[in-house]
C-alpha positions as CSV (number, residue, x, y, z in Angstrom):
1,X,-26.4,-4.3,10.7
2,X,-24.1,-5.2,13.6
3,X,-21.2,-3.0,14.2
4,X,-17.9,-4.8,13.9
5,X,-15.2,-4.3,16.5
6,X,-11.6,-4.3,15.3
7,X,-8.5,-4.5,17.5
8,X,-6.2,-1.5,17.7
9,X,-3.5,-3.6,16.2
10,X,-5.6,-4.3,13.1
11,X,-6.5,-0.7,12.8
12,X,-2.9,0.4,13.0
13,X,-1.8,-2.3,10.5
14,X,-4.5,-1.2,8.1
15,X,-3.3,2.5,8.3
16,X,0.3,1.4,7.9
17,X,-0.6,-0.7,4.8
18,X,-2.4,2.3,3.3
19,X,0.5,4.7,4.0
20,X,3.2,2.3,2.8
21,X,1.5,1.4,-0.5
22,X,2.2,3.9,-3.2
23,X,-0.8,4.8,-5.3
24,X,-3.1,3.1,-2.9
25,X,-6.7,4.4,-2.5
26,X,-8.8,4.2,0.6
27,X,-11.4,2.3,-1.4
28,X,-9.0,-0.3,-2.7
29,X,-7.3,-1.0,0.6
30,X,-10.7,-1.1,2.4
31,X,-12.0,-3.6,-0.2
32,X,-8.9,-5.8,0.2
33,X,-9.3,-5.8,4.0
34,X,-13.1,-6.3,3.9
35,X,-13.8,-3.0,5.8
36,X,-15.7,0.1,4.9
37,X,-13.9,3.0,3.2
38,X,-15.3,5.4,5.8
39,X,-13.8,3.3,8.7
40,X,-10.4,3.3,7.0
41,X,-10.6,7.0,6.4
42,X,-11.4,7.7,10.0
43,X,-8.5,5.4,11.1
44,X,-6.0,7.1,8.8
45,X,-7.1,10.6,10.1
46,X,-6.8,9.5,13.7
47,X,-3.8,7.0,13.6
48,X,-2.0,8.1,10.5
49,X,1.5,9.4,10.7
50,X,0.8,12.3,8.4
51,X,3.8,11.3,6.2
52,X,3.2,8.9,3.5
53,X,5.4,7.5,0.8
54,X,3.0,8.6,-1.9
55,X,4.7,9.8,-5.0
56,X,5.1,13.6,-5.2
57,X,4.4,15.3,-8.4
58,X,7.0,16.8,-10.6
59,X,7.1,20.5,-10.9
60,X,5.0,22.2,-13.6
61,X,6.6,22.6,-17.0
62,X,8.8,25.6,-17.4
63,X,9.6,25.8,-13.7
64,X,13.0,24.7,-12.5
65,X,13.0,22.1,-9.7
66,X,15.1,22.9,-6.7
67,X,17.7,20.3,-5.8
68,X,16.1,19.5,-2.5
69,X,12.7,19.0,-4.1
70,X,14.3,16.8,-6.7
71,X,15.9,14.7,-4.0
72,X,12.6,14.3,-2.2
73,X,10.9,13.3,-5.5
74,X,13.6,10.8,-6.4
75,X,13.5,9.3,-2.9
76,X,9.7,8.9,-3.2
77,X,10.1,7.2,-6.6
78,X,12.7,4.9,-5.1
79,X,10.5,4.0,-2.2
80,X,7.6,3.3,-4.7
81,X,9.9,1.1,-6.8
82,X,11.1,-0.9,-3.7
83,X,7.5,-1.4,-2.5
84,X,6.4,-2.6,-5.9
85,X,9.4,-5.0,-6.1
86,X,8.5,-6.4,-2.7
87,X,4.9,-6.8,-3.7
88,X,5.8,-8.6,-7.0
89,X,8.2,-10.9,-5.2
90,X,5.5,-11.8,-2.7
91,X,3.0,-12.5,-5.4
92,X,5.6,-14.6,-7.3
93,X,6.3,-16.6,-4.2
94,X,2.6,-17.2,-3.6
95,X,2.1,-18.3,-7.2
96,X,5.1,-20.7,-6.9
97,X,3.7,-22.3,-3.8
98,X,0.3,-22.6,-5.4
99,X,1.7,-24.2,-8.5
100,X,3.7,-26.7,-6.3
101,X,0.5,-27.5,-4.3
102,X,-1.7,-28.0,-7.4
103,X,1.0,-30.0,-9.2
104,X,1.0,-32.4,-6.3
105,X,-2.8,-32.7,-6.4
106,X,-2.9,-34.0,-9.9
107,X,-2.9,-37.8,-10.0
108,X,-3.8,-38.6,-13.5
């Protein structure tokens, strides 16, 4: 199989997509982009910022959460909510455009 060459910009954008998508998996993002999971993993390790917006877990039951930890957790949840909202708005806009396009195609 021929080895594919990807531009540095593509690699960085793939890493940024992975890091900015809450709950994303390497396998899922790689499948969406049409690349191998191993390639994406290598790029994340090499080009990744080391800080992601992945949701941090709440403290174990019975243990009080410090105020700074709570703030970090809530900021992560807010970032996840905002990212989800942007994703849903984009999907909605795409569906609206598709509906308009296909409505114009029907000449019954």
